[in-house]
N, C-alpha and C positions, 0 to 999 in steps of 0.2 A: 323627090327627096332621096338622099343617099343615106341609108341606115349606117350607124356607126358599128364599131367592133363588137359592142355588146349585143347588137341585133344578130350578128353572125353567130355569137356563142350561144345565145338563147333563141329558142324557136320563136319566130314572129307569131304573135297571136292576134294581130290587128290588121285591118285593111285601111290603108292610108287614102284619104279622100282630099282632093285638091279643093280647098275653099269650103265654105258652109253652103248648105242647100236649105234655105228657109222654108221652101215649100214642103220638102220631105220632112223636115223637122217639125213643121207645124202639123203635118198629117200624123206623124208618129206620136206626138205628145199625148194624143188621146189614149194610146196603149202603153203609156209609161207605167212601170212598176215602182214600188218604193225603193229609195236609195239614190235617185237622181238629184241633181242640184244645178241651178243657173248662177248661183253666187250673187244674185242681185241684192239680197238682204243679208249677206254674210254666211257664216258657217252654221249659226245656231239653228235656223229652221230646217236645215238639211241633216242635222245630227252628225256632222262631220267633226273630227277632232284632230288637233295637232298631237303628234307622237311625243310623249313625255321623255323619251330616252334618246332623241336625236340630237343633232348639234345646233340647229336653229329652226325657226318656224317659217312656214309659208305666210305671205302677206296678202291680205284681202284688198282688192282695188274695186271701188264702187263708182258706177257711172254718175251718181248724184253728188259725189263729193270730189273736191280737187285732188289731183294726184300728180306724181312727179314723173310719170312715164314720158319718154321722148314723143314728140308729136308725130313722128313717122310711124309709130306702132299703132295697131288697131285699138280703137277706144271701146270702152265698155267695162262691165263688171267681170272679174276673174280672180283666180288665185295665182300669185306670181312670186318668183324668187329672183332677186338681184344678185348675181354671182360675184359682182365686183366688191360686195361688202363682206365676203367670206373667204376663208382659206381653202386651198385646193384639198379635195377629199372630204370636206365637210358635207353633211347630208341633212336634208329636211324631209319629213314624212308627213303625209296627210292621209288620215284613216277614214275610209267610208264606213258606214254602219254595217254591222254584222248581218249577213243575209243567209236565208235558209230556204232556197227555192226548191220546189218539188217537180220542176219540169225544165226542159231546156230553155235557156233564155240568152239574151245578148246585152252587152254593156257597150254603149256608144259614147264618145267624148271628143272634145276638141283640144288641140295642144299647139304650142308655139314655142320655138327656140330661136331667139333673135339676138344678133350682135351687129352693131353699126358697122364695125370693121370687117365683118364676115368671119371673125374668129369663132372658136368653139366656146359657147357659153357654159357647157356642161352636159349632163346626161339625165334623161328622164326615164326612170325605171318603173315598172308595174310589178308588184308582188302580190301573191295570194296566200293569206294565212288560213289554214284549215283547222277548225275546232280549237281556236285560240292557242294553237301550237307554236313552235318556233317559226321564224321567218325563213322561207325557202329562198333559193336563188331567184332572181327576177325571171318572170315568164315573158316579159317583153321589155325592150328598151330602145331608145333612139338617142343619138348624139350628134353634135354639129349644128350649125345654124340652118334653119329651115326657111329663112326669109321673113317678110313682114306679114304674111297671110296665115290665117288659122288653117290647120289641117285636122282631118277627122280620122279616127280609127275605131274599130269595133273588136270586141273580145267575145269569142264564141265560148260560152260556158256550158259544159255538159251538166247532167244532173248530179248534184253533190248530196242531195238528201239521202239519209237523215243527217248528214254532216252539215255544219255551218261553215261559212267562209267569209273572209273579209278582204276587200281589195284595197291596196295601199299604193298611193302615188309618191314616188321618192325622187327628189331632185338632188343631184350630186354635182358639186362645184368642180370644174376642171382646172387645169393649170393656167388656162388663159385668163380666168377671173374677169371676163368682160362680156356682159350680155344679160339676157333675161330668159327664164323658163317659166311658161304659164300654162294653165289648164282652165277649161271652161265648158259649160253646157254638158255635164255628165248625165247620160240617160240610161236607165235600166229597162230594156224591152222585154216583154213577156212572150216573145216568139223567137225562133232561131235567127241567127245572123244570116244575112242574105249571101254574103260572099266568103264566109269562113265555114269550114266543115265542123260538124259536131260529132263527138264520140258517144257510142252507147256506153252504158255503165260498165266499168272495168272491175272484174271480180277478183277476190283474193286467191292466191295460189299457195298451196301447201305441199311441200316435198320433204323427203328425208335428206339429212346432211350427206353431201358427197354425190348427190344425184343432180341432174339437169332440171332447171325450172323453166317453164314456158308461159309467157303472157300472150294473149291474143286480143288485139285491139280492133274493133269494128267501127268504122267511120261512115257517116252519111254526108253527101254534099255533091256539088257539081264538079265535073272534071277531076274527080278524086284520084284517078289513076296516075296522074303525073305529080301527085303530092310527094313531098319529102317527109319521111317518117323516122322517128326514133323514140326510144323509151328513156324517160328521164327519171333518175333517182332523186330522192328528196334533197340529197346533198349536192346535186348538180351533175353527177356522173351521167354520161350518155351511153346508151347501149344501142348499137346499130340494129336495123331491122334484119331478120333472118330470112323472111319469106313474106310475100304479099300475094293476095288472091282476090280477084274481083268476084263479088257475089252477084251483082247486077249493075245496071248503069248508074245507080245512085248509091251503091254501097260496096265497100271492099273490106277485106280483113288483112291485118298485118300481124305476123308472128315474131316474137322476140324470145331468145334463149339465153339463159345464164348457165354457164358450165360449172358443174361440180360445186354447187353452192355450199356454203358453211354458215355457221351462226352469225358470222360477221356480215354476211350478205342479207340478212333479214332486215327489211326496211320497207318504206313506202315508195311505190313507183307509179308513174302516170304516163299516158301516151300523148305525144305532141306531134302535130302535123303542120306543114307549111306549104302554101301554094302561092302562085302569083297574085291571087286575089284575096288571100287572107290566111289566118292561122286559127288552130283550135287546140284545146287542152282537155284531157279527160280528168275524171276524179282520181284521187290517190287510191291505189289498191295495195294491200299488204302482201309481201312475200313472207310466208311463214315457213321457217326451216326447223324441222323436227330432228332432234338428236336421237339416233337409235339408242335403245336402252342398253345399259351395261351394269352388272351387279356391283355394288359397293364392296361387299365382303366376299371372301373366298368361300367355297363350299365347306361345310362342316363335316368332319369325319365322325361317323356314328359307330362303325364297326370295321374290323379288319381281320382278314384271315390269310392263309398262304396263297389263295388264288382268287380272292375277291376283296372288294372295298365297298362298304356301305356309306353313302354320303347323303347329307341334306343339302339341297340346292342353295338355300340362303338367298333367294332371289326376290324377296319382298322389298328390300331397300335397293333402289337403282339410281344411277346417274343417267339422265336423258329423259325421253318422253315415252309415255305409254299410248295406247294400251298394249299389253303384251299378248301376242296371239300364238307364240311358239317358244318353248324352252328346249334347249339342247345341251347335252353334256359332251365336251370334247376332251379327250385324254390322250396321253402319249407317255412313253418312257422318257425320263429326263435326258437320257443319253441318245435319244432317237428323234424322229420327226413325228408330226401328228399322224396318228393312225386311224382313229375312228371317231365318228360323231354319232351320238344316239339322241333321238327325240325322246323327251320325257314329259309325261302328263301327270306326274305325282310330285309331292314335296320331297320325296326321297328316291334314291335310285341305287341299284346294286350293280357294280361292274364285275362281270364274271370272266373266267378263263384268263386270269392274269398269271404272271410268273412269280414264283416265291422270291422273297427277299429282293424285290426290285422296286426302285423308286419311280413313282409316277407323278406326273403333273396334270392336274385336273382343273378344267375351267368350265364356266357356264356361259352359254350364248343365249341372248334374248332377242326376239324379233317383234317389231311392231308393224302395223299395216303399211303397205306401199312398197314400191321398188326401193331396194337398198335399206330396208327396215331392220336388217340384222346388225346389231351393234358389235363392238369389239368384245372379245372374250373378257370376262371378269378376272379379278385377281386369282392367281393359281393357288390351289391346295397342293402342296408338295408333300407326299407321304410315301410310306414304304409298306409293302405287304410283309406279312410274317414269313419266317422261314418255314419250310416244310421238313418233315422228318427225312433224314438221309435215306437215299435209295438203298445203299449197301455199304459194307466195309470194303477196303481193298481186298482183292482176291487172294493175294499171297503176302505173308510177312517174311521177308528175307533176312537171313542172318549174314551180315557182311563180315563181321570179325568177332572172334571170341578171345578174350584175354582173362587173366586171373581175376581182375576186379571190375571189368566192364565188358559189355556186349554192345556191338554196333549193329543196328538194324536199319532197313529201309523198306519202302513199299512203292507201289505204283503211284503215279501222279494223280492227285485228287482234283477233279474238275467240278464245275458247277452242276453238271448233270448227275454227279454222285452225291455231293454235299447238300445240294438244294438250298444252299445258304452261303452268303459271302462271308459270314462270320461263323467260324467253326473252330473247334479244338480237336487236336489229335493227341490222345493220351495213351501212353504205354503203361499198363498196369502189370506189376510182377509180384510174385510172392515166392518164398522159399522157406524151407525148414533148415535151421542151422543147429549147431551143437547145443546140448542142454535144453532141448525142446523149445528152442527159440524160433518163433514163427514171425517172420517179417513180411509185411505187405505194404506196398506203396504204389502211388501212381504219379507219373511225371508228365507234365505238359510239354509237348514237342512243338517245334517250329515247322509247320507243314511245308515251308518253302526250302528248308535245308536239305542238301543232298543225302545226308546221313544223320542218323540219330543215335545217340550214345546213352545207354543205361549204365551209369557208373555207381561206385560205392557198393559193389556186390561182394559177397564173401567168396574167396577162392574155393574151387573144388566142391561146388554146390549145385544141385539141380535147381534151376530157376524156371518157373512157369511164366511165360510172357503172353500177353494178348493186347491187341490194339483196340481202342475205343474211339470211334468217330462221333463227336457230339456237336450239336447245334442247339439253339434255344428251344427247339420244338421236339427234340428226341435224340436218340443215340442208337448206334449199331456197334456190336461187339464181334470181334473175330474169334476164331477158335484158338484155344491155348496151344502154345508151342513150348516144349520143354527142352532146355539147353543146359548142359553142365559147364560151368566155368572152369578154366584151366587151373592147375596147381600153382602155388606160390610158396615162397619161403615161409616156414611156420612162424607163428607168433612166439613170444617168450614163454619160457617155463613159468608157471605161476609162482610169484615170489612167496605167497603164503604157503604153497606146498613144498617149498624147498627148505628142508630142515636138516641141521647137522647136529649129531650127538657126539660131544667130545669125550675123549678119554685122555690118559696121560700121554700116550704115544701114538694114538690113532683117532680117526674121526669117521663116524658112520654117517654118510650123506644119502638122503633119499628125496625123491621129487615125484611130480606127476606130469603126465603128458600136457603139452600146451593147450590152453583153452581153445586157441585157434590153430589147429594143426595145418590148415590150408592145404591139405593133401594127405599123402601116406607118409608117416614118419619112417625114415630109413635108419637113423642112428642118432646117438647123443654124443656130444663131445664135452668133456669136463677138463678145464685147465685150472691149475692151482699153483700158488706160490706163497711163501711166508712174507708177511709185510712188517711184522714187529714181534718182539719177544721180551718177556720179563727177564729172561736170562741173558746177561750181556755176552756170554760166551757163544751164543748162537748167531751165526751169520745169516742175515735176512736178504741179502742182495742176490741170491741165486736165481737162475733162469726158471721160468714156469715149466711145469710138467703137464703133460696131456694124457688123458685116459679116454678111450672111445668105448661106448657101450652100444649094444645092439638095440633095435627099436623096442623090444619088449622088456628091457632091463631098465628099471628106474631106481636103482640104488647101487651104492659102492662103498667099500671100506678102504679108507686111505690109511696105511700103516707106516711104521718107521718114521714117525713125526717126533718133533721136539716138544717136551712139556712146556707149558706156559708160553706157547707161541701162537700168534694169530695168523691164520691162513685165509687167503682170499680165493674163493672158488667162482669160476665163470662157467655156466652150463648153457648150452644151446642145442636146439634140435635141428634136424635137417630133413628135407624132402629131396626129390629129384631136382628141384629148382635151386637147392643150396641151403646153407645154414641161415637160420633166423637170428634175431637179436639175442644177446646173451643176458642171463639173469645172474646177478652177483649176490654172494652171501659171504660174510666173514664169520669164521668159527675159530675160537681160541681153545687150544688143548688145555686140559687141566694141569695144574702144576703138581710136582711130586714133592713128597716130604724130604727135608734135608737128610743127608747121610752123615750120621755121627760116627766118630772113630770107634773101633771095636774095643770095648772094655772087658771082653770075655777073658777071664783068668788074670785080669790086671786089677789091683787094688789102687784106686785113685786117692786114697786117704794119705795125706802127708803128715798130719799132726792132729792130736786130739787133746782137749782139756775137758774139765767137768761140764762146761756149758758150751763148748765150741768144737768144731771139727773142721780141719782145713783139707780141701780136696783140690786135685789138679783138673782144671777144665781145659779141654782141647777143642779148637774150632771145628765146626761141622762143614760138610761140602754141600753147597747149594745145588738144587736140581730143578730147573725150570723157573725159579724165581729166587731172588736174593734172600739171604737170611734177614728176617725182620727183628728177631729178638731171641735171646737165650734166657731160659728160666730155670731157677733152682727151686725144686719142690722137696719139702720135708714131710715125710709121712711117719706118724707115730706108730711104734710097734705095739701090737696087742697080742696077747697069748693065743687068743682063739681065732685070729684073722689069718687067712691063707697067705702064705708068703709069695710075693711076686718073683717071677723068674728073672734072672739077669739077662740082658740083651733085649730083643724086640719085645715089646709089650704095649698094652693100651696106655696111651698118654693121658695126661690131665688137661682136658680142654677148657675147663671152667676155672679161671683164676680165683682163688679164695685167699683173702688176707688173713692174718693171724687173728685179728679181732673177730672176723666173721666165723672163722673156724671154731673159736671158743663158744660163741653164742649159738652156732648152728650145728654143733657136734660133728663137724667135718673131720675126717681122719687125716687130712693133709692141709697144708697151707703153702702159699708161694712165699719163699723167703727173699727172693730177689728176682728182678728182671733186668737183664743187661743188654744194652745196645750192641749190635754186631761189631761196631767199631771198637768196642772195649776188649774184644777177644780176637785180635788178628793172629795170635799165636798162643800156644798153651800157657796158662797162667794159673796160679793158686787162688783159691777163694775160701774164705772162712765162713762157715755156716754158724750163726749165733753171735755175730760181732756187734749186735745191738745197733745196727745202722739201717737206713732206709734206702732202697734202690728202686727208682721209678715208681714210688708210691707204695712199695711193698716193704713192711718193716721186717727186718731179720733179727728176731728176738733171741736172747740167749736160750740155749737148750736146757731143758730140765735135767738135772744130773741123774735122777732116779728113773728116767724113762729112756727107752731105746728108740732109735729113729733110722729110717731108710732115707738116703739122700739120692734124689733123682736129678738128672741133668737132661733138659729137653731143648731142642732148637725148633724155631717156628718160622715158616715162610708164609707171608700173607700178601696177596695182591687183590685189589678191589674187594670183592665179597668172598673170596676163596682163601682159606687158611689150611695149611698142612703142617702137622707137628710130628717130630720124631723124638723119642725119649729113651733114656737108658739109666738103669740104677748104677751109680758109680761108687757108693760107699754105704756102710752100715755102722751106726754108733750104738754100742751096747750101753745099758744102764750102769751108772756108777755104783760102787759098793760102799763108799765112805761119804760122810756129810761134809760139804764144803763149808769153809768158814763164813764167808759173806756171799750170799747168792741173791742177786736181784730178782724180785718177783715180777715176772712179765705181766701178770694181771693187774697189779697195782700200777705199774708204769702205764699200762693201757688206760686205766681210769684217770690218771693225771693228765695224759695227753688229751683225752676227751674233754676234761674240765677246762683245760687251757683253750681248746678250740671253741668251746661254748662261750667262754667269757669274751674271747676276741670277736666272735660273731655278734654278740650282744652289743659290744661297744660300737661296732661298725654300723649296725642297724640304727642305734641311737643317733650317730652322727648323720646318717642319711635322713632320718626323720627331721632332725634339727635343720638341715639344709632346706628341706622341702618347706618347712614352716616359714623360714626366713624368706624364701622366694615368693611364697604366697602372700605374705604380709607386704613385701616390697612391691609386688605387682598390684595388690589392692590399693596401695597408696599412690601408685603411678597413674591411676585412672579415677575419674569421678564416677560414682555409681549410687543408685538407690540401694537400700538394704533388701528390697524385694523387687523382683523383675516382673515386668508386665508381659503377659502372654496373651495376644489378641486372637490368633487363629493358628491352627496347625496345618502345615503343608503336607499333603498326603504322602508324597514320595520321600519326605524326610522324617515323618513321624507317623507312619501308618500304624504302628503298634500301640500308640497312646490310647488310653481308654477314656470312657466317659468320666470316670472318677478323676483322672488327671485334669480334665476340662474344669471340673468343679474346683480342684485345688488352684488352677490357674486363675479362675474368677476370684476365689478367696484371697489369693496372694495379691491380685490386682486391687481388690477392695482395700486391703491393709496398706498397700503401697500408696494408694491415692489418699487415704486418710492421713498417712504419716509424712506426706511430702513436705508440708510446711515445717513440721517439727524437725525433720531430718535436715532441711536446709538451714534452719535456724541454729541447730546444735553443731553441725559439722560445716565449718567454713570451706572445707575442701570438697564437699559433695557438689556435683554438677549433674549433667543430664544422664538419663538412663542409657541413651544410645552411646555416649562416650565411654561408658564402662565396658562396652563390648566391642570396641574397635579391635581389629586384629593387630594393629600396629599403632604406636602413639602418634598423635597428630603433630605434624611438623609445624614450626612457627610460621613458616611462609606458605603453608599449604592450606587454604581455607576450605577446600572441598576434599574430603577424604572418604573413599568408599568404605562402607561399614556393612557388617552382617550382624543380625540380632541373634544372640544366644540366650535362650530363656530357660533358666533352671526351674524345675518343679521341686519345691521343698515343702515337706510337712513331716508329721511324725511317722508316717508309713512309707515315705519315699525318700530315697537318697538324693543328694544334690547332684543331679546329672544335668548336663547342658545339651541342648539341641537347637538346631536352626529353625526359627519360626518366622514366617512373614505373612502379612496379609496378601501381598502380591508377588512374593518371591522374586524381587528385582533389587538391584543395588540402590542404595540411597546416598544422598550427598548432603553433608552437614555444613551449615554456615557457622560463622564465628559466634553469632548470637544464639541463644538457646530459648528466648522467649517466643511465645506464639505471636505471629504477625497480626492476629485478629484480637482486638480488645473486647473481652467479654463484658457485657453490661450487667447491671444489677438485676434487671428483669429477665434477661435471657442468658443465664450462666451456661458455661460448657457442661456437656452431659458425659458422664462416665460411660465407657463402652459397656461395663457390666450392667448399667441401668438402661441401656438403649432400647432393648426390647420392651421393657415395662413402660418407658417414656413414650414410645411410638404407639403402643396399644392404648395408653391413656389419652394421647392427643387425638387418636382416631375415634374414640368413644365418648369424649367429654362433651357435655352439653353447654358448658359455660365458656371454656377457652380451649380451643383445639387448633388444628392446623389451619382452618379457615380464618380464624381471628388472628393467628400469628402471621399468616401470609399477608393479610390485609393491613397489618401494621407497617409494612415496608413502604417507604416513600416511592410513589409512582410518578414517573415522568422525569423531566429535565432537572438535574441538580447541579449543573456546572455550565460554564459558557461553552458555546460551540460556534464561535464567530467564523472561523476558517471554513468549517463545513457548510455554512450557510451562504458563502460567497456564490455569486451567479455562475462563475466558471467551474464551480465544484458541484453544482446541483446534479448534473448528469452522472456523476461518479457515485451517487448514493442510490441503492436499490429502493429503499423506503425513505420517505422524507422525514419520518419521525424517529428513525433509528440511525443516528449519525454519531460522529466521533467528538468527544469532549476535547477542548483545546489542551488541557493540562496533561492528558495522558495519551494523546494521539501519537501514532507513529509518523515521524516526519521523514519523508523521503528526500534523498539528495536531488536538488533541482536538475532538470534536463535542459541543456542549451540555454541557460540563463532565463528559463521560464519560471517565475516565482510561484505560479499556481500549480506547477507539476510536483510540488512537495507533499500534496495531500493524497491520502488514501483513507477510506473509512475503516480504520483499525485502531485499537487501543492496547497499550501494554497492561497486563494483569500480573500481579505478584503471585508467586507460588508459595508453597510452605517453606519459609526461611530462604527463599530464592527470589530476589527482586526481579520483576519483569521476566518471569519464567515462561509466560504465555503471551501470545498476541491473539486477541479476540477480534475477528473481522467478519464482514459480510461475505456471502458467496459472490464471487466476482461477476460483474456484468460485462457485456462485450467491450465497453469502453475502458474497463479497468484491468483487463487481463495482463497487459504489459506492465502496469503499475504493480500488480500482484507479484509478478516474477521479479521486478525490481526490489520489492520488499524482501522476498525470500533471499535474494543475493546479498542485499545490504545487511540484513540481520543475521546472515550465516545460519539460517535455520536448516535443520536436517530432517524434520518431520512436519508433515501437514496432516491435520486431523479434520476429516470432512464428515459431518453428522447430518447429512441430508442427501436426498436423491436429486437428480437434475430436474425431473418433472414429477410433481405430486398433485393428484386430483386435477390433472389437466393444466396445471399452472407451472410455468418455468420457475424453479426455485434457485437455480444456479447455472451460470453459463459454463459449458465444458471448456475449462481452461487448460487442459492437458492434452497431449497428442496420443494417438494409438500407436504411432510409429515415431516419426521425427517431425517436428514443426519448429518454425522460426517465429518468435514473438519479438519484434523490434530487433535489438542487438543480442537477444538471447536465443540459443539453440537448445531445445529440450528434446531428449530422446528417451523413449520408454524402453527399458532394457529387460524388464521382467514384470509379469503380472501373476499374482497368486490369489485366485478366487477361493474364498472359504464360505462357510455356511451363512454367516451373518455380516461378513465384511470382506473387503478386497484390499490387498496390499500391492501397491504399484511402486516400482523402483525406477527413478529417472536419473539421467545424467544431465547436468546443467553446465552450459558453456556460455561465455560472454565475449563478444568481440572486443579485442584489445587486451584480454586477460589470458595469461598463459596458465590456466588451471581448469580442471574438470571436477565439479562437485557432484556428490551423490545425494539425492533427496528421495525420501520415502513418503508416499501418500497413503494414509490409512483411511479408507472410505467405509464407514459404517452404514450398511444398507438395511439393517434390521429394525430401524426406527419406523413405526407405522405412520401412514399419512395423517392420522388423527391421534391425539393423545400421546401416550408414552408406551414404551414396551411393557408387555404383560409381566415379564420378570426381567431381572437385571443380570442374569447369568451371562448372556452374550456380550453385554456392554462391559462387564467386569473383565471378561477374557480379552476383549478389545483393548481396555486400558492397560492390562498386563503386557500385551504385545507392544504397545507404544512405548511403555517404560523401558522394556528390554532393548528396544531398537534405538532409542535416543542417545547419542554419544554424550559423555560427560562434558566435552568441550564445545558442544553445539550451542547455537543461539536459541532464541525462544521457540517454543512449540507453537505453530500457527494453527488455531482452531477456528473453524467456521461452520455455520449451518447455512441458512438463507439470509436472515437478518443479522446473525451474529450475536444473538442475545439469549434466546430461549434454550435451545438444545446445547448451544455453545456454553452457556452458563452452567447447565447441568453437568456436562463433562468436566469442566474445570473444578466445580465445587466438589464433585465426587473424588477427583484425583487428589485435591488438596486435603480433603478430610481423611482419606485413607492414610496419607502420610502423617497427619496429625494424630490419628488414632494409634498408629504404630509407634510414634515417638513419645506421646504423652499419655496415652490410655484414655483420652477424652476426645470428643468431637464438639465442634462449635459451628453448626451449620447456619444458624440464624445470622450470626455476626460475619460469617464468611460471605454469605449472599449480600449482606449489607455493604461489606467492603468492596465486593465486585461491582455493585451498583454505583459506588462512588467513582469507579474508573470507567464504566460504560453503562449507558442507560438501559434500565429494565432487564438486567441479567436475571435469568430464571423468570419466565414470563407468566407462568400459570401456577395456580395452587396444585394442580395435578403433578406438575414437574417438581414442585417443592416436596410433595409427599414421596414421589418416586426417588428422590435423592436419599431420603431417610431409609426407605426400603432397601436401596442398593447397598448402602453402607452397612446396614444390619446383616444382609446376606453375606457380604464379604467378611464381616467379623465372625459370624457364626459358622459359616460353611468353608471359607477359605477356598483354595484351589482344589477342585474335585476331579479334574481331568487326569487320566492315567495313560501314559504312553503304552502302545500295544505291546511293545517288547517287555514292559515291566508288569503287565497285567497279572500274569500268573503268580509272581512273587507277591504282588500287592494284595491279590485276592486272599492268598493263604494268611497273610498278615492280618487282613481285615476279619477273617472268620476265627482267628485264634482267640480262645477264651482267656481273659486275664484272671489269674488265680486270686487276686486280691478283690477285684470287683465282681467276679463271676459274670462278666459281660464281655461282648466282643465289640470291636470298633465298627463292624457292619451294623450291629443293632443300635449303637449310639448314633451313628450317622443317620439311620432311618428315623430315629426319634427326633433328631434335629430337623430333618426334612419335613416331618409332620408339624413341627412347631413353626417353621417359616412359611409353610404353604397357607395362603389365605383361604378361609372357609367360604364356600359359596353361600350366598344369602338367597332368600326366597325370591327376591326380585331378579336375581341373576338367572333363575330357572323358571321364568314366568310361563313359558310355553309348555314346558313339561308339567307344570302344576295346573294347567287348565283341566276342568272336570272331564272333558271328552277324551283326555289323554291319560287319565288315571289308570285305566285297565291295561295300558301298554307298558307300565312301569312295574318291574318285578319287585323292586324295593324303592320306597319313597325317599330314602336317604342317599340314593345313588342316581342322581338326575343330571342330565347334560346341561351346560349353560347355554343361554340363547346365542352368545357370540360365536359359538363354533358348532351350531346345530345344522346337520344336513337335512334339507327339505326334500321330501319325496314328490314325484310327479304323479298327480292323481288323474284318473281317466274321466270320471263322472263329475269332478269338480266339487263333490259334496263330502267325500270321505276325508279324513284327517291326513295331512301330509307329515305327521310327526312320527319319529322313531327314536327310541332311546339309544342314541349313538352320538358320537362327537368326532369332529374333524381334527386330525392331528397333523402337525408339521412333519 
C-alpha cells in the first residue's frame, strides 16, 4: 500500500498487514478488551455511534442480508461509505465508545479502500478525542485505492489514565467520488502492540515566560533507534526532535525544546514515533507557561525629605503568577539611567542618600520560582525629593552702577551646589531713612539668570542699606548689609503750601520753605516774576519777567516798586549741583490804593446856597490801582459839642446810611447821593437837598435851622477789596429866618413807606391769587381721591417719618377706602388714585405712562406734605382701564391693607374657617381642555403628565419647517395687574424642549426669565440646564453668557441672544432664585421680596411677557406671580384679593399655587412688604440714614429706629412649644438659663457625645 499525503503529514500510528490472519485473530480474541466490534449484528451491541455533527453516516452491511456491493469486493459484515453518493470534502464519522484504560494496550482493525477504476475513493482518518475535548488533527490516515483485499493496522496506545479517550473513524470523500471506504473487525487488545513502540507517560512541563521549555519522551520497542520522532501540538504543529539518547536496547529517550515560550505557547503536546513496522503516540502533556509577576499599581509615597524617600511597595495586587519569593526596589533619576536595585523584605522601604530637589523614578520588581522568574518592573512612582536649605549666599554683592534713583547690583553665579534646589528666589531687600523721618523698606524679587539687577525707585542722595536673600522652600540665607549712597538729583518743587505771598499796595513779601525732596544739597533758589493782569488799565502787563536769585539759606524776599491792583505770577525753583528742579507757581495781587481826590485845601467848593439846598462843585478823582467805582455825597449834621473834622485827609465814611436809617438810628450822617463814575468825567455842580434819589439814596431837603458839613468821597472796589478817599468840600450854616413853605422830610418819608407797603400788599395778593388758580386748575386736570393711600414707606425717601405718621397713613387709608364709592358717585370727574399723581398728563395715544406715587400725610397736626412712597420702589405702568382684573366674590371680598394683619391672624387661629378651609375650596385638577398637550407627539415635551397647558391660554409657537406639532410648548399666558398676558408660566425645560424654550423667548420678545427652582433638589432633576456658561448654540440660536452676578439668595445672569437669519442681538436677563428650600416654603419672605424688586427694576417697559418657571410651572411659579400682582394691586387700590387672584390663575393654568403652605406664605409675604417696605440701606448712605433713624420726633417723642423695631416684633412669628420640643425635654431643662429663650428644633446644632448616654443638646441655634 502507498500511504497518501495525509499519512506523510501525520505520524503513522498503524502497522499495515497484508490480508487477514484468521489464526492470529482467533487466538487473540481471547484477550480482547471492551470496545471491539465485528459488525455482524450492527452498531448497537458494540456501543458505536454515528457522529451527530458530520455530513453523512456510515452504512452497515450485514452478511445475512442482501446488499448492493460489487461482486468483486470481499463479502461479509462491515461498516462502509459509498463516496459516489456524496460531494467532495464531505465527512462521515463513526465513534467508538469512550475508553479509560490504566495500562498500555493496542487497537487492531481491518480497512479497505476500493475503486473499480483504480481512482482515489477518499481518505480514511483516525482521530483521538481526549477527555471529551475538541477533535485534534488525525493521528493516522490513508488515501488512495488499496485493492480488493482487507488490510490490517494496529494502534499503539500508551497509558492515558486517568484521562479518558475516544477513537473516531472518519471517511472523507475525495474529488474522484468513485469507490468505497470500509472498516471491520475492530479489536482492543489488553497488551502492547507487537510492531509499534509505546511511550512512557509524558509529564507536564512548567516554565516561566521567556524561557526555554524541554519535553523528554521515553519510548520502548524493537529497533527504536531508527525511529522517526517529533513532538505534536494539539493544533497539529510539529516540533522536531532536538536530541535522542539510547538508554538500552529496548528503550530510548528523545528531547524536544521550545524556545522562549510565551503564554500563547501554553497547550497540550504529545510524542509521536514512526518506524517501518509501526507507529506510536503518547498521552497529551501540558506545557504550563507562568507569567513572571509584575505589580499593578506603582509604589505609594509615604514620606519625603531632602535626601530620602519613604515608599510603600504596593505589591499585593499583581499581574502574572506567584508565588513571590523576592521583592526588589529599582530606582533612578528620571534624567539618568538605572543606578541601584535593593532587595526588600518589608512592606515599606526608605531610599537614602538622594539628591535634594531631584526627580526620581521608582519601580518594584517581583520574582517567582524558576529561571527567568523576575517580572517586568511595575508602574513607576515619579516623585521629587524636597529642597534642602541653601548652602550659603553669594560671597560678594557687587555694586555695578550708582545713579540718583537706582542702583545696579550683581553677584556670582548661583549653582545647584549653592542653592540645593532648582526652584529658588533671589531677593534684594533694602531700606533707607528719608526726610521727615520716613523709613522705607522693601524687598524685590530678582531674576537669577539676568546679568545685572536694578533696584530702582530710590530717593536721591540717600544712604541705602542693601542685602541679598537666597530663598528656597526649605530655608533662606542672608548676606551682610552693604550701605550705598545714591547720587544727587535735581530737587523737587518748593512745597506749594509753604509758598505764601503777603501783598501790599506797591510791594509783595514772598516766603517759602525748602523742597520736601531736596535730592541733594540745595545751592540756590531762583524766583522769576511778571505781571499778568491789573485792575488799572494804565498798567502795562506785557513786560518781560524779572529774575531774583537767593542763596541756599534764604527763603524769603520782598519785591518792591510794584503797581497797586496788579496780579503778579511768581515761579520759584531750587537747585543742586545737578541743576534746577521743577518750579512752583503762585499768583499774588497787590492791594489797590484809594483814589486821589483833587486838593480842596483853601478852596470853597460851594457855588450856591438856599435855605434847604447847597450847590457844590464836584471834581473827578484820579484812580490808583483800580478804576473808580462810585462817588458818594455825605451830609453830616453839625452839633455844637461834636469835634469838627479837619479839611483834607480824614477818616472816610465806610458804611452807607440812608436818610431814613439815620433818623431811626441816630446816625450823625447820611448818604445823600451815589454817582456812577461815568457821571463825573469832568468837574460838575451838584445840589445837596434837591429832593431826588440817586442810586437808591434819597437826597432830602436840608433843614434850614441846622448846619451841615458836606463831604465828597471817591471809592474804588474790586472783588472783595474796597478803598475810599474823602474830603470835606463845603459847610452850610443854619438859617436865621423861617422859610415860607418848607417840606418836612420826615413826613415825606412816612408817605413813601406807606406807598411801598400798599404796593407790596397788592403784589402779594396777586401772587396768592395766581397760586390758587394754578392749584385749582391742576386738581381739575387729574382724577384723584380726596385721601391718598400710603402703603409703605421707603427708607431712603422717608427715613425721618415717625410711627405716628404710619398711624395717620392707616387712618387716611381707612377713610379713603370707606369713602371711595361716595366719592365716585358724587364726582363724575374722579378716577384712580394713581392718575392723580402722574408727573405729566396721560396722552391720548399713550396707554402706558410711568408714574410715581406721591402720598400726602394730612391731619390736624401735620401739614400737607408730599413724599414718594412705594411698596417696591419701581416704576408702574397704568392701562386704560382702572378696574381690578380679578372679580371679587361675595364670599371672598377683597381685604384692605389696613386690615391685612388682623385678617391673617384670624385665619391662622380660627377653628371654624381658616386658611385650610379657604384653600380647600379651590377647584383642584383640570378645568379646561388640553387636547393639544395630550397628543402623542407632544407627550415627551411635558415634564409631568398631569401639569400641562390648557388649549385656550397656551403659548402657540410659530411652526418649524411646516411641522404642525412644533407649535406646542408647555406654557400658558397669565394676566398681570391691568396688563393682559404680562407673564408666561411654564415648566422647567426638559432636554427635548430647550430649543422650543429659546424659540418662545425670541417669539415673545421677553427680556426677563424668572427661575424659582434649583436644577437638582433632593437628588431629583427639577430642571434641565438650558443656558450656557460661556457660549452655546441651540438649533438656530446662539446664546452667550456675558455676565453673572451671584448674590446671597439669587443669581442674575445676562445673556445675548442671536438667531440665524436675523440681523439683531437681544439681551436677556435670567433671575435665578436659589433661596427656596427643597421642602416647603422660605422661612421668611425678605429675600423673595428683594428678588421681585430686582426683576421689576430690570424689566423694560417695552419688553414682552416675563417668563416664570419652577419645575412643573405651577406651585412656586404661582406664588411668585400672585405676590407680584397683589403688590401692584395693594399699591394702586389699597386692597388685596389673593383668593380671587389664585382662582383666576388656576383658570389659565392647572393647580397654580399647589399647597396650603404656599397659600399662607403668599399672605405673609404681602404683609411683610406692606408693613416693612424696603429696609436695605446702601453702604454709602448708611451714616446719614442712621442719624435720621435715631432722631427723636418732637411730636411723637419717638424715633424711626424704635418704630421699626416694634414693627419687627409684630411681624416676627412667635415660636410655639412644639417648635422647641427638644429644648423642652425634661433632661434639657437645666441647660436653659431662661425657659422663654429656647432654640427651635429646625436650626438646633447637635453635639457629638462620647459615651452615647449624655445629652447632645445645647441652647444654641445655627444662623445663615
